[in-house]
Predicted model as a PDB file, atoms N, CA, C, CB and O in Angstrom, pLDDT in the B-factor column:
MODEL        1                                                                  
ATOM      1  N   MET A   1       0.833  -1.173   0.000  1.00 82.00           N  
ATOM      2  CA  MET A   1       0.000   0.000   0.000  1.00 82.00           C  
ATOM      3  C   MET A   1       0.883   1.245   0.000  1.00 82.00           C  
ATOM      4  CB  MET A   1      -0.951  -0.007   1.208  1.00 82.00           C  
ATOM      5  O   MET A   1       1.854   1.318   0.754  1.00 82.00           O  
ATOM      6  N   ALA A   2       0.551   2.221  -0.842  1.00 88.00           N  
ATOM      7  CA  ALA A   2       1.345   3.433  -0.936  1.00 88.00           C  
ATOM      8  C   ALA A   2       1.064   4.339   0.250  1.00 88.00           C  
ATOM      9  CB  ALA A   2       1.060   4.165  -2.249  1.00 88.00           C  
ATOM     10  O   ALA A   2      -0.086   4.662   0.547  1.00 88.00           O  
ATOM     11  N   VAL A   3       2.142   4.744   0.927  1.00 92.00           N  
ATOM     12  CA  VAL A   3       2.027   5.629   2.085  1.00 92.00           C  
ATOM     13  C   VAL A   3       2.914   6.834   1.833  1.00 92.00           C  
ATOM     14  CB  VAL A   3       2.424   4.899   3.417  1.00 92.00           C  
ATOM     15  O   VAL A   3       4.058   6.695   1.399  1.00 92.00           O  
ATOM     16  N   GLN A   4       2.388   8.002   2.104  1.00 89.00           N  
ATOM     17  CA  GLN A   4       3.144   9.235   1.913  1.00 89.00           C  
ATOM     18  C   GLN A   4       4.336   9.249   2.858  1.00 89.00           C  
ATOM     19  CB  GLN A   4       2.248  10.478   2.143  1.00 89.00           C  
ATOM     20  O   GLN A   4       4.189   9.009   4.057  1.00 89.00           O  
ATOM     21  N   GLN A   5       5.528   9.532   2.310  1.00 93.00           N  
ATOM     22  CA  GLN A   5       6.737   9.547   3.115  1.00 93.00           C  
ATOM     23  C   GLN A   5       7.060  10.944   3.632  1.00 93.00           C  
ATOM     24  CB  GLN A   5       7.901   9.013   2.311  1.00 93.00           C  
ATOM     25  O   GLN A   5       7.535  11.098   4.757  1.00 93.00           O  
ATOM     26  N   ARG A   6       6.805  11.957   2.817  1.00 95.00           N  
ATOM     27  CA  ARG A   6       7.078  13.338   3.208  1.00 95.00           C  
ATOM     28  C   ARG A   6       5.879  14.203   2.863  1.00 95.00           C  
ATOM     29  CB  ARG A   6       8.355  13.872   2.515  1.00 95.00           C  
ATOM     30  O   ARG A   6       5.123  13.917   1.935  1.00 95.00           O  
ATOM     31  N   ARG A   7       5.731  15.254   3.625  1.00 95.00           N  
ATOM     32  CA  ARG A   7       4.632  16.182   3.394  1.00 95.00           C  
ATOM     33  C   ARG A   7       4.895  16.966   2.102  1.00 95.00           C  
ATOM     34  CB  ARG A   7       4.459  17.148   4.605  1.00 95.00           C  
ATOM     35  O   ARG A   7       6.023  17.388   1.849  1.00 95.00           O  
ATOM     36  N   VAL A   8       3.855  17.158   1.290  1.00 95.00           N  
ATOM     37  CA  VAL A   8       3.973  17.934   0.061  1.00 95.00           C  
ATOM     38  C   VAL A   8       3.875  19.408   0.439  1.00 95.00           C  
ATOM     39  CB  VAL A   8       2.867  17.533  -0.989  1.00 95.00           C  
ATOM     40  O   VAL A   8       2.923  19.821   1.102  1.00 95.00           O  
ATOM     41  N   SER A   9       4.851  20.194   0.022  1.00 96.00           N  
ATOM     42  CA  SER A   9       4.870  21.612   0.373  1.00 96.00           C  
ATOM     43  C   SER A   9       3.733  22.353  -0.337  1.00 96.00           C  
ATOM     44  CB  SER A   9       6.234  22.242   0.009  1.00 96.00           C  
ATOM     45  O   SER A   9       3.191  21.889  -1.340  1.00 96.00           O  
ATOM     46  N   LYS A  10       3.393  23.523   0.219  1.00 97.00           N  
ATOM     47  CA  LYS A  10       2.332  24.341  -0.369  1.00 97.00           C  
ATOM     48  C   LYS A  10       2.709  24.785  -1.780  1.00 97.00           C  
ATOM     49  CB  LYS A  10       2.045  25.567   0.514  1.00 97.00           C  
ATOM     50  O   LYS A  10       1.854  24.821  -2.665  1.00 97.00           O  
ATOM     51  N   ALA A  11       3.965  25.118  -1.993  1.00 97.00           N  
ATOM     52  CA  ALA A  11       4.415  25.571  -3.311  1.00 97.00           C  
ATOM     53  C   ALA A  11       4.293  24.454  -4.343  1.00 97.00           C  
ATOM     54  CB  ALA A  11       5.867  26.068  -3.242  1.00 97.00           C  
ATOM     55  O   ALA A  11       3.826  24.679  -5.459  1.00 97.00           O  
ATOM     56  N   ARG A  12       4.712  23.259  -3.966  1.00 96.00           N  
ATOM     57  CA  ARG A  12       4.630  22.125  -4.902  1.00 96.00           C  
ATOM     58  C   ARG A  12       3.180  21.772  -5.209  1.00 96.00           C  
ATOM     59  CB  ARG A  12       5.357  20.896  -4.326  1.00 96.00           C  
ATOM     60  O   ARG A  12       2.833  21.473  -6.351  1.00 96.00           O  
ATOM     61  N   LYS A  13       2.342  21.809  -4.186  1.00 95.00           N  
ATOM     62  CA  LYS A  13       0.913  21.522  -4.374  1.00 95.00           C  
ATOM     63  C   LYS A  13       0.277  22.559  -5.299  1.00 95.00           C  
ATOM     64  CB  LYS A  13       0.177  21.499  -3.010  1.00 95.00           C  
ATOM     65  O   LYS A  13      -0.487  22.207  -6.197  1.00 95.00           O  
ATOM     66  N   ASN A  14       0.596  23.852  -5.078  1.00 96.00           N  
ATOM     67  CA  ASN A  14      -0.003  24.908  -5.887  1.00 96.00           C  
ATOM     68  C   ASN A  14       0.523  24.903  -7.315  1.00 96.00           C  
ATOM     69  CB  ASN A  14       0.254  26.257  -5.252  1.00 96.00           C  
ATOM     70  O   ASN A  14      -0.209  25.271  -8.234  1.00 96.00           O  
ATOM     71  N   LYS A  15       1.773  24.495  -7.528  1.00 96.00           N  
ATOM     72  CA  LYS A  15       2.292  24.373  -8.895  1.00 96.00           C  
ATOM     73  C   LYS A  15       1.557  23.270  -9.649  1.00 96.00           C  
ATOM     74  CB  LYS A  15       3.809  24.085  -8.877  1.00 96.00           C  
ATOM     75  O   LYS A  15       1.263  23.413 -10.836  1.00 96.00           O  
ATOM     76  N   ARG A  16       1.266  22.187  -8.968  1.00 95.00           N  
ATOM     77  CA  ARG A  16       0.554  21.074  -9.602  1.00 95.00           C  
ATOM     78  C   ARG A  16      -0.869  21.492  -9.965  1.00 95.00           C  
ATOM     79  CB  ARG A  16       0.528  19.840  -8.668  1.00 95.00           C  
ATOM     80  O   ARG A  16      -1.407  21.052 -10.982  1.00 95.00           O  
ATOM     81  N   ARG A  17      -1.473  22.335  -9.142  1.00 95.00           N  
ATOM     82  CA  ARG A  17      -2.854  22.745  -9.351  1.00 95.00           C  
ATOM     83  C   ARG A  17      -2.987  24.035 -10.149  1.00 95.00           C  
ATOM     84  CB  ARG A  17      -3.533  22.906  -8.032  1.00 95.00           C  
ATOM     85  O   ARG A  17      -4.069  24.619 -10.194  1.00 95.00           O  
ATOM     86  N   SER A  18      -1.923  24.483 -10.769  1.00 95.00           N  
ATOM     87  CA  SER A  18      -1.957  25.765 -11.477  1.00 95.00           C  
ATOM     88  C   SER A  18      -2.901  25.751 -12.675  1.00 95.00           C  
ATOM     89  CB  SER A  18      -0.567  26.135 -11.936  1.00 95.00           C  
ATOM     90  O   SER A  18      -3.333  26.815 -13.120  1.00 95.00           O  
ATOM     91  N   HIS A  19      -3.226  24.593 -13.201  1.00 94.00           N  
ATOM     92  CA  HIS A  19      -4.117  24.503 -14.359  1.00 94.00           C  
ATOM     93  C   HIS A  19      -5.561  24.211 -13.956  1.00 94.00           C  
ATOM     94  CB  HIS A  19      -3.624  23.425 -15.310  1.00 94.00           C  
ATOM     95  O   HIS A  19      -6.409  24.020 -14.827  1.00 94.00           O  
ATOM     96  N   HIS A  20      -5.857  24.174 -12.668  1.00 93.00           N  
ATOM     97  CA  HIS A  20      -7.200  23.846 -12.199  1.00 93.00           C  
ATOM     98  C   HIS A  20      -8.055  25.099 -12.013  1.00 93.00           C  
ATOM     99  CB  HIS A  20      -7.122  23.071 -10.891  1.00 93.00           C  
ATOM    100  O   HIS A  20      -8.794  25.199 -11.034  1.00 93.00           O  
ATOM    101  N   HIS A  21      -7.966  26.033 -12.921  1.00 93.00           N  
ATOM    102  CA  HIS A  21      -8.725  27.265 -12.787  1.00 93.00           C  
ATOM    103  C   HIS A  21      -9.817  27.312 -13.850  1.00 93.00           C  
ATOM    104  CB  HIS A  21      -7.799  28.493 -12.899  1.00 93.00           C  
ATOM    105  O   HIS A  21      -9.780  26.566 -14.828  1.00 93.00           O  
ATOM    106  N   LEU A  22     -10.777  28.190 -13.648  1.00 93.00           N  
ATOM    107  CA  LEU A  22     -11.856  28.372 -14.611  1.00 93.00           C  
ATOM    108  C   LEU A  22     -11.443  29.392 -15.662  1.00 93.00           C  
ATOM    109  CB  LEU A  22     -13.153  28.816 -13.904  1.00 93.00           C  
ATOM    110  O   LEU A  22     -10.786  30.387 -15.354  1.00 93.00           O  
ATOM    111  N   ASP A  23     -11.826  29.142 -16.878  1.00 92.00           N  
ATOM    112  CA  ASP A  23     -11.565  30.086 -17.959  1.00 92.00           C  
ATOM    113  C   ASP A  23     -12.746  31.052 -18.086  1.00 92.00           C  
ATOM    114  CB  ASP A  23     -11.318  29.337 -19.300  1.00 92.00           C  
ATOM    115  O   ASP A  23     -13.891  30.684 -17.825  1.00 92.00           O  
ATOM    116  N   ALA A  24     -12.459  32.257 -18.478  1.00 92.00           N  
ATOM    117  CA  ALA A  24     -13.513  33.244 -18.679  1.00 92.00           C  
ATOM    118  C   ALA A  24     -14.366  32.854 -19.888  1.00 92.00           C  
ATOM    119  CB  ALA A  24     -12.908  34.658 -18.870  1.00 92.00           C  
ATOM    120  O   ALA A  24     -13.845  32.332 -20.873  1.00 92.00           O  
ATOM    121  N   VAL A  25     -15.649  33.102 -19.815  1.00 92.00           N  
ATOM    122  CA  VAL A  25     -16.562  32.777 -20.902  1.00 92.00           C  
ATOM    123  C   VAL A  25     -16.377  33.801 -22.024  1.00 92.00           C  
ATOM    124  CB  VAL A  25     -18.043  32.752 -20.402  1.00 92.00           C  
ATOM    125  O   VAL A  25     -16.380  35.007 -21.778  1.00 92.00           O  
ATOM    126  N   MET A  26     -16.217  33.314 -23.248  1.00 95.00           N  
ATOM    127  CA  MET A  26     -16.073  34.199 -24.396  1.00 95.00           C  
ATOM    128  C   MET A  26     -17.447  34.733 -24.780  1.00 95.00           C  
ATOM    129  CB  MET A  26     -15.407  33.462 -25.595  1.00 95.00           C  
ATOM    130  O   MET A  26     -18.405  33.968 -24.891  1.00 95.00           O  
ATOM    131  N   VAL A  27     -17.541  36.030 -24.979  1.00 96.00           N  
ATOM    132  CA  VAL A  27     -18.790  36.648 -25.411  1.00 96.00           C  
ATOM    133  C   VAL A  27     -18.507  37.615 -26.548  1.00 96.00           C  
ATOM    134  CB  VAL A  27     -19.486  37.374 -24.236  1.00 96.00           C  
ATOM    135  O   VAL A  27     -17.435  38.215 -26.622  1.00 96.00           O  
ATOM    136  N   THR A  28     -19.481  37.756 -27.427  1.00 95.00           N  
ATOM    137  CA  THR A  28     -19.408  38.708 -28.533  1.00 95.00           C  
ATOM    138  C   THR A  28     -20.714  39.485 -28.575  1.00 95.00           C  
ATOM    139  CB  THR A  28     -19.137  37.986 -29.897  1.00 95.00           C  
ATOM    140  O   THR A  28     -21.658  39.172 -27.849  1.00 95.00           O  
ATOM    141  N   ARG A  29     -20.761  40.482 -29.416  1.00 95.00           N  
ATOM    142  CA  ARG A  29     -21.977  41.279 -29.589  1.00 95.00           C  
ATOM    143  C   ARG A  29     -22.778  40.716 -30.766  1.00 95.00           C  
ATOM    144  CB  ARG A  29     -21.631  42.788 -29.820  1.00 95.00           C  
ATOM    145  O   ARG A  29     -22.212  40.368 -31.802  1.00 95.00           O  
ATOM    146  N   CYS A  30     -24.070  40.634 -30.599  1.00 94.00           N  
ATOM    147  CA  CYS A  30     -24.963  40.231 -31.677  1.00 94.00           C  
ATOM    148  C   CYS A  30     -24.938  41.324 -32.744  1.00 94.00           C  
ATOM    149  CB  CYS A  30     -26.421  39.982 -31.151  1.00 94.00           C  
ATOM    150  O   CYS A  30     -25.026  42.509 -32.423  1.00 94.00           O  
ATOM    151  N   SER A  31     -24.819  40.932 -33.999  1.00 91.00           N  
ATOM    152  CA  SER A  31     -24.732  41.914 -35.081  1.00 91.00           C  
ATOM    153  C   SER A  31     -26.070  42.626 -35.329  1.00 91.00           C  
ATOM    154  CB  SER A  31     -24.266  41.231 -36.363  1.00 91.00           C  
ATOM    155  O   SER A  31     -26.108  43.669 -35.980  1.00 91.00           O  
ATOM    156  N   HIS A  32     -27.146  42.067 -34.816  1.00 92.00           N  
ATOM    157  CA  HIS A  32     -28.459  42.650 -35.055  1.00 92.00           C  
ATOM    158  C   HIS A  32     -28.949  43.490 -33.879  1.00 92.00           C  
ATOM    159  CB  HIS A  32     -29.456  41.558 -35.349  1.00 92.00           C  
ATOM    160  O   HIS A  32     -29.327  44.647 -34.063  1.00 92.00           O  
ATOM    161  N   CYS A  33     -28.948  42.917 -32.666  1.00 93.00           N  
ATOM    162  CA  CYS A  33     -29.504  43.636 -31.508  1.00 93.00           C  
ATOM    163  C   CYS A  33     -28.434  44.119 -30.528  1.00 93.00           C  
ATOM    164  CB  CYS A  33     -30.483  42.743 -30.775  1.00 93.00           C  
ATOM    165  O   CYS A  33     -28.762  44.780 -29.542  1.00 93.00           O  
ATOM    166  N   LYS A  34     -27.168  43.804 -30.779  1.00 94.00           N  
ATOM    167  CA  LYS A  34     -26.022  44.263 -29.980  1.00 94.00           C  
ATOM    168  C   LYS A  34     -26.016  43.743 -28.544  1.00 94.00           C  
ATOM    169  CB  LYS A  34     -26.001  45.760 -29.953  1.00 94.00           C  
ATOM    170  O   LYS A  34     -25.367  44.343 -27.687  1.00 94.00           O  
ATOM    171  N   SER A  35     -26.715  42.652 -28.257  1.00 95.00           N  
ATOM    172  CA  SER A  35     -26.659  42.074 -26.917  1.00 95.00           C  
ATOM    173  C   SER A  35     -25.484  41.097 -26.845  1.00 95.00           C  
ATOM    174  CB  SER A  35     -28.002  41.359 -26.559  1.00 95.00           C  
ATOM    175  O   SER A  35     -25.014  40.617 -27.877  1.00 95.00           O  
ATOM    176  N   LEU A  36     -25.013  40.803 -25.641  1.00 96.00           N  
ATOM    177  CA  LEU A  36     -23.888  39.895 -25.456  1.00 96.00           C  
ATOM    178  C   LEU A  36     -24.352  38.451 -25.583  1.00 96.00           C  
ATOM    179  CB  LEU A  36     -23.221  40.127 -24.089  1.00 96.00           C  
ATOM    180  O   LEU A  36     -25.293  38.032 -24.909  1.00 96.00           O  
ATOM    181  N   ILE A  37     -23.682  37.687 -26.457  1.00 96.00           N  
ATOM    182  CA  ILE A  37     -24.015  36.281 -26.675  1.00 96.00           C  
ATOM    183  C   ILE A  37     -22.726  35.478 -26.802  1.00 96.00           C  
ATOM    184  CB  ILE A  37     -24.904  36.106 -27.943  1.00 96.00           C  
ATOM    185  O   ILE A  37     -21.650  36.050 -26.978  1.00 96.00           O  
ATOM    186  N   LYS A  38     -22.830  34.154 -26.713  1.00 95.00           N  
ATOM    187  CA  LYS A  38     -21.689  33.292 -26.966  1.00 95.00           C  
ATOM    188  C   LYS A  38     -21.432  33.261 -28.472  1.00 95.00           C  
ATOM    189  CB  LYS A  38     -21.933  31.856 -26.405  1.00 95.00           C  
ATOM    190  O   LYS A  38     -22.385  33.285 -29.251  1.00 95.00           O  
ATOM    191  N   PRO A  39     -20.163  33.209 -28.905  1.00 95.00           N  
ATOM    192  CA  PRO A  39     -19.880  33.226 -30.333  1.00 95.00           C  
ATOM    193  C   PRO A  39     -20.366  31.951 -31.034  1.00 95.00           C  
ATOM    194  CB  PRO A  39     -18.389  33.405 -30.559  1.00 95.00           C  
ATOM    195  O   PRO A  39     -20.439  30.883 -30.425  1.00 95.00           O  
ATOM    196  N   HIS A  40     -20.691  32.081 -32.311  1.00 95.00           N  
ATOM    197  CA  HIS A  40     -21.118  30.978 -33.178  1.00 95.00           C  
ATOM    198  C   HIS A  40     -22.426  30.349 -32.717  1.00 95.00           C  
ATOM    199  CB  HIS A  40     -20.038  29.915 -33.236  1.00 95.00           C  
ATOM    200  O   HIS A  40     -22.638  29.152 -32.908  1.00 95.00           O  
ATOM    201  N   THR A  41     -23.304  31.145 -32.112  1.00 94.00           N  
ATOM    202  CA  THR A  41     -24.609  30.643 -31.699  1.00 94.00           C  
ATOM    203  C   THR A  41     -25.684  31.616 -32.166  1.00 94.00           C  
ATOM    204  CB  THR A  41     -24.672  30.447 -30.157  1.00 94.00           C  
ATOM    205  O   THR A  41     -25.403  32.788 -32.421  1.00 94.00           O  
ATOM    206  N   VAL A  42     -26.906  31.127 -32.277  1.00 95.00           N  
ATOM    207  CA  VAL A  42     -28.041  31.974 -32.620  1.00 95.00           C  
ATOM    208  C   VAL A  42     -28.350  32.841 -31.407  1.00 95.00           C  
ATOM    209  CB  VAL A  42     -29.290  31.122 -33.050  1.00 95.00           C  
ATOM    210  O   VAL A  42     -28.346  32.354 -30.277  1.00 95.00           O  
ATOM    211  N   CYS A  43     -28.615  34.108 -31.632  1.00 94.00           N  
ATOM    212  CA  CYS A  43     -28.934  35.029 -30.542  1.00 94.00           C  
ATOM    213  C   CYS A  43     -30.268  34.623 -29.925  1.00 94.00           C  
ATOM    214  CB  CYS A  43     -28.982  36.505 -31.047  1.00 94.00           C  
ATOM    215  O   CYS A  43     -31.271  34.551 -30.635  1.00 94.00           O  
ATOM    216  N   PRO A  44     -30.305  34.356 -28.616  1.00 92.00           N  
ATOM    217  CA  PRO A  44     -31.579  33.965 -27.997  1.00 92.00           C  
ATOM    218  C   PRO A  44     -32.554  35.119 -27.854  1.00 92.00           C  
ATOM    219  CB  PRO A  44     -31.326  33.364 -26.644  1.00 92.00           C  
ATOM    220  O   PRO A  44     -33.736  34.890 -27.600  1.00 92.00           O  
ATOM    221  N   TYR A  45     -32.093  36.353 -28.009  1.00 92.00           N  
ATOM    222  CA  TYR A  45     -32.956  37.524 -27.832  1.00 92.00           C  
ATOM    223  C   TYR A  45     -33.685  37.904 -29.122  1.00 92.00           C  
ATOM    224  CB  TYR A  45     -32.132  38.707 -27.341  1.00 92.00           C  
ATOM    225  O   TYR A  45     -34.883  38.184 -29.104  1.00 92.00           O  
ATOM    226  N   CYS A  46     -32.946  37.913 -30.250  1.00 92.00           N  
ATOM    227  CA  CYS A  46     -33.585  38.343 -31.501  1.00 92.00           C  
ATOM    228  C   CYS A  46     -33.710  37.209 -32.523  1.00 92.00           C  
ATOM    229  CB  CYS A  46     -32.799  39.490 -32.112  1.00 92.00           C  
ATOM    230  O   CYS A  46     -34.475  37.338 -33.478  1.00 92.00           O  
ATOM    231  N   GLY A  47     -32.977  36.101 -32.347  1.00 93.00           N  
ATOM    232  CA  GLY A  47     -33.091  34.956 -33.246  1.00 93.00           C  
ATOM    233  C   GLY A  47     -32.248  35.054 -34.503  1.00 93.00           C  
ATOM    234  O   GLY A  47     -32.444  34.268 -35.430  1.00 93.00           O  
ATOM    235  N   TYR A  48     -31.308  36.001 -34.565  1.00 94.00           N  
ATOM    236  CA  TYR A  48     -30.472  36.173 -35.748  1.00 94.00           C  
ATOM    237  C   TYR A  48     -29.133  35.471 -35.579  1.00 94.00           C  
ATOM    238  CB  TYR A  48     -30.255  37.656 -36.035  1.00 94.00           C  
ATOM    239  O   TYR A  48     -28.604  35.371 -34.471  1.00 94.00           O  
ATOM    240  N   TYR A  49     -28.592  34.986 -36.693  1.00 93.00           N  
ATOM    241  CA  TYR A  49     -27.246  34.425 -36.753  1.00 93.00           C  
ATOM    242  C   TYR A  49     -26.635  34.844 -38.077  1.00 93.00           C  
ATOM    243  CB  TYR A  49     -27.258  32.863 -36.600  1.00 93.00           C  
ATOM    244  O   TYR A  49     -27.158  34.502 -39.137  1.00 93.00           O  
ATOM    245  N   ARG A  50     -25.537  35.579 -38.029  1.00 91.00           N  
ATOM    246  CA  ARG A  50     -24.833  36.079 -39.209  1.00 91.00           C  
ATOM    247  C   ARG A  50     -25.771  36.856 -40.131  1.00 91.00           C  
ATOM    248  CB  ARG A  50     -24.191  34.920 -39.974  1.00 91.00           C  
ATOM    249  O   ARG A  50     -25.816  36.614 -41.337  1.00 91.00           O  
ATOM    250  N   ASN A  51     -26.511  37.784 -39.549  1.00 88.00           N  
ATOM    251  CA  ASN A  51     -27.432  38.688 -40.256  1.00 88.00           C  
ATOM    252  C   ASN A  51     -28.567  37.977 -40.974  1.00 88.00           C  
ATOM    253  CB  ASN A  51     -26.670  39.502 -41.249  1.00 88.00           C  
ATOM    254  O   ASN A  51     -29.132  38.517 -41.925  1.00 88.00           O  
ATOM    255  N   LYS A  52     -28.908  36.779 -40.535  1.00 90.00           N  
ATOM    256  CA  LYS A  52     -30.057  36.058 -41.075  1.00 90.00           C  
ATOM    257  C   LYS A  52     -30.934  35.636 -39.910  1.00 90.00           C  
ATOM    258  CB  LYS A  52     -29.614  34.820 -41.927  1.00 90.00           C  
ATOM    259  O   LYS A  52     -30.423  35.188 -38.883  1.00 90.00           O  
ATOM    260  N   GLN A  53     -32.252  35.772 -40.054  1.00 92.00           N  
ATOM    261  CA  GLN A  53     -33.140  35.372 -38.995  1.00 92.00           C  
ATOM    262  C   GLN A  53     -33.344  33.863 -39.073  1.00 92.00           C  
ATOM    263  CB  GLN A  53     -34.483  36.126 -39.086  1.00 92.00           C  
ATOM    264  O   GLN A  53     -33.820  33.335 -40.078  1.00 92.00           O  
ATOM    265  N   ILE A  54     -32.975  33.183 -37.994  1.00 91.00           N  
ATOM    266  CA  ILE A  54     -33.056  31.721 -37.923  1.00 91.00           C  
ATOM    267  C   ILE A  54     -34.276  31.300 -37.126  1.00 91.00           C  
ATOM    268  CB  ILE A  54     -31.781  31.131 -37.296  1.00 91.00           C  
ATOM    269  O   ILE A  54     -34.984  30.370 -37.508  1.00 91.00           O  
ATOM    270  N   ILE A  55     -34.521  31.987 -36.015  1.00 89.00           N  
ATOM    271  CA  ILE A  55     -35.624  31.649 -35.123  1.00 89.00           C  
ATOM    272  C   ILE A  55     -36.575  32.842 -35.075  1.00 89.00           C  
ATOM    273  CB  ILE A  55     -35.107  31.276 -33.687  1.00 89.00           C  
ATOM    274  O   ILE A  55     -36.149  33.989 -34.939  1.00 89.00           O  
ATOM    275  N   THR A  56     -37.859  32.551 -35.189  1.00 87.00           N  
ATOM    276  CA  THR A  56     -38.846  33.621 -35.060  1.00 87.00           C  
ATOM    277  C   THR A  56     -39.278  33.689 -33.610  1.00 87.00           C  
ATOM    278  CB  THR A  56     -40.072  33.392 -36.001  1.00 87.00           C  
ATOM    279  O   THR A  56     -39.701  32.685 -33.036  1.00 87.00           O  
ATOM    280  N   ASN A  57     -39.174  34.864 -33.017  1.00 72.00           N  
ATOM    281  CA  ASN A  57     -39.568  35.051 -31.630  1.00 72.00           C  
ATOM    282  C   ASN A  57     -41.066  35.263 -31.525  1.00 72.00           C  
ATOM    283  CB  ASN A  57     -38.823  36.230 -31.013  1.00 72.00           C  
ATOM    284  O   ASN A  57     -41.705  35.763 -32.451  1.00 72.00           O  
ATOM    285  N   LYS A  58     -41.611  34.876 -30.392  1.00 60.00           N  
ATOM    286  CA  LYS A  58     -43.055  35.004 -30.169  1.00 60.00           C  
ATOM    287  C   LYS A  58     -43.416  36.436 -29.810  1.00 60.00           C  
ATOM    288  CB  LYS A  58     -43.522  34.047 -29.057  1.00 60.00           C  
ATOM    289  O   LYS A  58     -44.587  36.740 -29.586  1.00 60.00           O  
TER     290      LYS A  58                                                      
ENDMDL                                                                          
END                                                                             
């Protein structure tokens, strides 16, 4: 059975975990209504994608 022989220092632990962070969400402006949306998706507010209406809103 594996047993820890020495305590892992805070610096070594934090270096190992340096990639365990959250990335910021990418957002762009809708070309039609100028609201913030995720890129390469249909705008949920106006239904446009690349200056074409894809979804008709109620």
